[in-house]
C-alpha positions as CSV (number, residue, x, y, z in Angstrom):
1,M,0.0,0.0,0.0
2,A,1.4,3.4,-1.0
3,V,1.1,6.2,1.6
4,R,2.3,9.7,0.6
5,A,2.1,12.9,2.5
6,T,1.2,16.1,0.6
7,V,4.6,17.6,1.5
8,S,7.9,16.0,2.5
9,R,7.4,16.5,6.3
10,F,4.5,16.8,8.6
11,P,4.2,19.8,11.0
12,I,5.8,19.3,14.4
13,D,2.7,20.4,16.2
14,T,-0.8,21.9,15.8
15,D,0.4,25.5,16.0
16,A,2.9,24.9,13.2
17,R,0.2,23.4,11.0
18,E,-2.2,26.3,11.6
19,V,0.5,28.9,10.9
20,S,1.7,27.3,7.7
21,G,-1.5,27.9,5.8
22,L,-1.0,24.7,3.8
23,L,-3.5,21.9,3.3
24,W,-2.0,18.9,5.1
25,G,-3.1,15.5,4.1
26,V,-2.2,12.0,3.1
27,T,-2.9,10.1,-0.1
28,V,-3.5,6.3,0.4
29,A,-3.4,4.0,-2.6
30,P,-4.1,0.5,-1.3
31,F,-3.7,-1.3,-4.6
32,A,-0.7,0.6,-5.9
33,A,2.0,-1.4,-7.8
34,V,4.7,-0.1,-5.5
35,D,4.7,1.6,-2.0
36,E,6.1,5.0,-1.1
37,N,9.6,3.4,-0.9
38,G,9.3,1.8,-4.4
39,Q,8.9,-1.7,-3.1
40,S,6.4,-4.1,-4.6
41,P,3.6,-5.6,-2.4
42,V,4.3,-8.9,-0.7
43,Y,2.1,-11.8,-1.9
44,G,1.5,-15.0,0.1
45,S,-0.9,-17.8,0.5
46,D,-3.5,-18.5,3.3
47,G,-4.8,-15.0,3.3
48,D,-8.2,-16.5,4.1
49,L,-6.9,-17.5,7.5
50,L,-6.4,-13.8,8.6
51,P,-9.1,-13.1,11.3
52,R,-11.8,-10.5,10.5
53,C,-13.9,-8.4,12.8
54,E,-17.3,-9.8,13.5
55,N,-18.8,-6.3,13.6
56,C,-17.2,-4.3,10.8
57,W,-15.3,-7.0,8.8
58,A,-11.9,-5.2,9.2
59,Y,-8.9,-7.5,9.0
60,F,-6.7,-8.2,12.0
61,N,-3.7,-5.9,11.8
62,T,-0.8,-4.6,13.9
63,Y,-3.0,-1.8,15.4
64,C,-5.3,-4.3,17.0
65,E,-5.0,-5.1,20.7
66,L,-4.1,-8.7,21.0
67,E,-5.1,-10.5,24.2
68,Q,-4.6,-14.1,25.2
69,W,-7.7,-15.6,23.5
70,S,-9.1,-12.5,21.6
71,W,-8.4,-9.3,19.9
72,S,-10.0,-5.8,19.7
73,C,-10.7,-4.3,16.3
74,S,-8.6,-1.1,15.7
75,L,-11.5,0.5,13.8
76,C,-14.7,-0.2,15.8
77,G,-13.3,-1.6,19.1
78,N,-15.3,-4.8,18.9
79,L,-13.8,-7.7,21.0
80,N,-13.4,-10.7,18.7
81,G,-12.5,-14.3,19.6
82,L,-9.6,-16.2,18.0
83,S,-9.8,-19.8,16.7
84,S,-7.4,-22.3,18.2
85,D,-5.4,-22.3,15.0
86,A,-5.1,-18.5,15.1
87,I,-4.1,-18.6,18.8
88,E,-1.3,-21.0,17.9
89,R,-0.2,-19.0,14.9
90,Y,-0.1,-15.5,16.6
91,S,1.4,-16.8,19.9
92,R,4.7,-17.7,18.3
93,P,7.2,-15.0,19.1
94,Q,9.1,-15.4,15.8
95,S,6.0,-14.9,13.6
C-alpha cells in the first residue's frame, strides 16, 4: 500500500500546522503497484486465515489489541475471539 504525504514533512505540532497555511493530508493507494519506498507488495498464501472483525469486517492488523484468546478491532473496538489455529499462529514470538 502506498502512503504519501502532501509535503515532505508533517508539521511538528498543531500550531505549526495552523500557521503554515497549507493543506495537510495523506494520499493512500491500497492497490498501488509499489509503495512509497518503491517496493512491490508482498504476496502470500493462506490470506483467508487472517481473522476478520465480526462487527465491521476489518482485518486483524498490527494496530489491533491482542489479548490471550481474543483481539480488539482497531476500527470499531469490537472484541473478537480467536480460533485455536489463530491462537497458535499468533502466539509464536518469531512470527
